[in-house]
C-alpha positions as CSV (number, residue, x, y, z in Angstrom):
1,M,84.3,66.5,105.9
2,N,84.5,67.7,109.4
3,T,83.7,70.1,110.7
4,N,87.0,72.9,111.1
5,H,87.5,72.2,107.2
6,H,84.0,73.2,106.2
7,V,84.3,76.7,108.5
8,T,87.7,76.8,106.1
9,D,86.5,75.6,102.7
10,W,83.5,78.4,103.1
11,T,86.5,81.6,104.9
12,W,88.3,82.4,101.7
13,L,84.6,83.4,100.2
14,K,84.1,85.2,103.0
15,L,87.5,86.9,102.5
16,L,86.5,87.5,99.3
17,C,83.9,89.8,99.7
18,L,85.6,91.7,103.1
19,T,88.3,92.6,100.1
20,I,85.7,93.9,97.4
21,I,83.3,95.3,100.3
22,A,86.5,97.3,101.6
23,T,87.8,98.0,97.6
24,L,84.5,100.2,97.6
25,L,84.1,101.1,100.6
26,F,86.9,103.0,100.8
27,E,86.6,104.9,97.1
28,H,83.0,106.6,98.7
29,T,84.6,108.6,102.1
30,Q,86.8,110.4,102.6
31,L,88.9,108.6,105.2
32,D,91.5,107.2,103.0
33,M,93.0,111.3,102.4
34,H,92.5,112.0,106.5
35,I,95.3,109.0,106.7
36,S,97.3,110.2,104.3
37,A,97.3,113.8,105.1
38,L,98.4,112.6,108.6
39,F,101.6,111.9,105.8
40,Y,101.7,115.1,104.6
41,R,102.8,117.9,106.1
42,N,103.8,121.6,104.9
43,G,103.9,120.8,101.3
44,Q,106.5,117.6,102.2
45,W,106.2,114.1,102.4
46,L,107.2,113.6,105.9
47,L,110.0,110.4,104.4
48,E,111.6,111.2,101.1
49,K,111.3,108.7,99.0
50,G,114.2,106.4,98.6
51,A,115.8,107.6,101.9
52,Q,118.6,105.1,103.1
53,P,119.3,103.5,105.4
54,Y,114.6,103.5,105.3
55,A,115.0,102.5,101.8
56,F,117.1,99.2,102.5
57,I,115.0,98.5,105.4
58,F,111.7,98.5,104.8
59,Y,112.4,97.9,101.1
60,D,115.1,95.9,99.6
61,A,116.6,94.1,102.5
62,P,112.3,92.1,103.0
63,K,112.4,91.9,99.4
64,A,115.3,90.4,98.5
65,L,115.4,88.1,101.5
66,L,111.7,87.1,100.1
67,I,113.9,85.6,96.7
68,L,116.2,83.7,98.9
69,F,113.5,82.8,101.1
70,A,111.9,81.4,98.0
71,I,115.1,79.7,96.6
72,Y,115.9,77.9,99.6
73,L,112.5,76.7,99.7
74,I,113.0,75.2,96.5
75,A,116.3,74.2,97.1
76,I,114.6,71.9,99.8
77,L,111.6,70.3,97.8
78,A,115.1,69.1,95.0
79,I,116.7,67.5,98.6
80,K,113.7,66.0,99.3
81,Y,112.7,64.5,96.3
82,K,116.1,63.1,95.9
83,T,116.5,61.5,99.1
84,P,114.4,57.9,98.7
85,L,111.3,57.2,100.3
86,N,112.7,54.4,102.3
87,A,114.8,56.7,103.6
88,D,116.1,57.8,107.0
89,F,116.6,61.4,105.8
90,S,117.0,63.3,110.3
91,L,119.6,60.3,110.2
92,N,121.6,59.6,106.5
93,H,121.1,64.2,106.5
94,S,122.3,64.9,110.2
95,K,124.6,67.4,109.1
96,R,122.4,69.3,107.2
97,S,118.5,68.7,108.9
98,K,118.8,71.4,110.7
99,Y,118.2,73.3,108.0
100,I,115.9,72.1,107.4
101,L,112.3,72.9,107.8
102,P,109.6,70.5,109.3
103,L,107.7,70.5,107.0
104,S,106.3,67.6,104.6
105,V,107.1,67.9,100.8
106,R,102.9,69.3,100.4
107,E,103.5,71.8,103.1
108,I,106.9,73.1,101.1
109,S,105.4,73.3,98.0
110,Y,101.8,75.3,99.0
111,L,104.2,77.7,100.7
112,L,106.4,78.2,97.7
113,I,103.7,79.2,94.9
114,V,101.9,81.5,98.2
115,I,105.4,83.3,98.1
116,I,104.8,83.4,94.3
117,I,101.1,84.0,93.5
118,V,100.1,86.5,96.5
119,P,102.8,89.3,95.0
120,T,102.6,87.6,91.4
121,T,97.8,88.5,91.6
122,I,98.8,91.6,93.6
123,A,100.9,93.5,90.4
124,T,99.3,91.9,88.0
125,L,95.6,94.3,89.5
126,K,99.0,97.4,89.6
127,S,98.4,97.0,86.3
128,V,95.1,96.9,85.2
129,T,93.4,99.2,87.8
130,H,95.6,101.8,87.0
131,V,94.5,103.7,90.5
132,S,97.0,106.7,90.9
133,C,98.7,107.3,94.5
134,P,98.8,109.5,96.5
135,N,101.7,111.6,95.5
136,H,100.0,111.8,91.7
137,L,97.3,114.0,93.2
138,M,97.0,118.0,93.1
139,L,95.9,117.8,96.6
140,F,99.3,116.3,98.1
141,G,101.1,117.9,95.5
142,G,101.1,115.9,92.1
143,D,99.1,117.1,88.6
144,M,96.9,114.3,88.8
145,P,93.1,115.1,89.7
146,Y,90.8,112.4,92.7
147,L,89.7,109.2,90.5
148,T,87.8,106.5,91.4
149,L,88.2,103.5,90.5
150,W,86.2,102.4,88.0
151,Q,87.2,106.2,86.6
152,S,91.1,105.5,86.6
153,M,89.6,102.0,84.3
154,V,88.2,103.9,82.2
155,E,90.5,106.6,81.8
156,H,93.8,104.6,81.8
157,T,96.1,106.4,83.5
158,S,100.3,106.2,84.0
159,A,100.0,105.5,87.3
160,K,99.6,101.4,89.1
161,C,99.2,102.2,92.8
162,F,96.2,99.2,93.6
163,P,96.6,97.6,95.6
164,A,100.1,98.1,97.8
165,A,101.8,95.3,96.6
166,H,105.4,96.3,98.1
167,A,103.3,95.0,101.2
168,S,102.0,92.0,100.1
169,A,105.6,90.5,99.6
170,G,104.8,90.6,103.4
171,F,101.3,89.2,103.0
172,S,102.4,86.2,101.1
173,L,103.8,84.7,104.3
174,Y,100.4,84.1,105.7
175,G,100.8,81.2,103.9
176,L,102.7,79.6,106.9
177,A,99.5,80.1,109.6
178,F,97.8,77.3,106.9
179,L,100.2,74.8,107.2
180,P,99.2,72.2,109.4
181,T,102.5,71.1,110.6
182,W,102.3,74.7,112.3
183,R,98.4,74.3,113.2
184,K,99.0,75.6,116.6
185,Y,101.2,78.2,116.0
186,R,98.5,79.4,113.7
187,Y,97.9,82.8,115.9
188,R,101.3,83.9,116.3
189,I,101.8,83.4,113.2
190,F,99.2,85.9,111.8
191,E,100.1,88.1,114.3
192,A,104.0,88.6,113.0
193,V,103.7,88.3,109.4
194,T,100.5,91.7,110.0
195,A,102.9,93.3,111.4
196,L,105.2,92.6,109.1
197,G,103.0,93.8,105.7
198,W,101.9,97.3,108.1
199,T,105.7,98.5,108.3
200,M,105.9,97.7,105.0
201,G,102.9,99.3,103.6
202,L,103.3,102.3,105.9
203,Y,107.3,102.8,104.7
204,K,105.3,103.2,101.0
205,M,102.1,105.6,102.8
206,L,105.0,107.6,104.6
207,F,106.2,109.5,101.2
208,G,102.3,109.2,99.5
209,D,102.7,106.3,97.0
210,H,100.1,104.2,99.0
211,F,96.5,105.4,100.3
212,F,95.5,103.4,103.7
213,S,93.6,101.1,101.6
214,H,95.8,99.9,98.3
215,T,97.8,98.4,101.8
216,L,94.6,97.2,103.9
217,V,92.4,95.4,100.3
218,S,96.3,93.7,99.8
219,M,96.5,92.5,103.0
220,L,93.2,90.7,102.7
221,L,93.0,89.6,98.6
222,S,96.7,88.1,100.3
223,L,95.3,86.6,103.0
224,T,92.0,85.7,100.7
225,I,94.2,83.4,98.0
226,A,96.4,81.9,100.7
227,C,93.4,80.8,101.9
228,A,92.0,79.6,99.2
229,L,95.9,77.3,97.9
230,A,95.5,75.9,101.9
231,V,91.6,74.5,101.3
232,I,92.8,72.8,97.6
233,F,96.8,71.3,98.9
234,F,95.0,70.7,102.5
235,K,91.7,69.5,102.4
236,R,92.3,66.2,101.0
237,F,94.8,65.1,102.7
238,D,93.1,65.8,106.0
239,E,89.8,63.8,104.2
240,N,92.3,61.0,103.8
241,K,93.9,61.7,107.2
242,N,90.9,61.4,109.1
243,S,89.8,58.3,107.0
244,Q,92.3,56.4,108.9
245,F,90.7,57.5,112.4
246,H,86.8,56.6,111.2
247,P,86.8,53.6,110.4
248,T,83.5,52.5,108.1
249,K,81.7,50.1,110.1
250,P,81.2,46.4,109.4
251,T,77.9,45.3,106.9
252,L,76.0,42.0,107.8
253,S,77.8,41.5,104.3
254,N,80.8,41.7,105.2
255,T,79.8,40.3,108.6
256,Q,79.0,36.3,106.5
257,K,82.7,36.7,104.2
258,R,84.1,36.5,107.2
């Protein structure tokens, strides 16, 4: 195994540990409260929930685009599977090839699974953590007391705000940064996806639907899942590729057979 992949193999575990640390750390500090207080002035949040055009730009449109992107990936997979292996895809389908991502079936499958699993995992966690949103709390005009993660799970409240699911839709695109074909653009993709996810997360924070830590944990967990799946999808592929450039050395028995 090469050094680069050895690092990647352990990166997902480090990210998972960082996610757990962030979750526990913010529970025992007042940083979340202080950040949310910046968006709550004179008994009102800076932005009204559902206010237009903000809801369309930062909520409806991103979700719709992600769904369309998933459908697009499914369509590409269907086209690639129907294309004969011995056919020149770029020549035989020149009219539509410009609309097809220059990625392998393995890479497209990985990307599709990431953008499905990341939001699904985080939405599932929301349903079992029962953590309140800032706008639920008495401190911010709500009617619920502040509870820690463990207390919320024990109390089994009706709240479902942790981690941030909406932002995870944007963070699910971290899968793009792990594609071997686009490896040289990895850091640019990471920066763009981080900006997208935090923009979606900040929108929800402006009217008290999430604490800062909800979006932070969503980001770290999304990155963890994308990284772990990349190891599963691309580790064996890269090992086979590397073996072609590092043939086994001839042994005495092989020389005698000649």
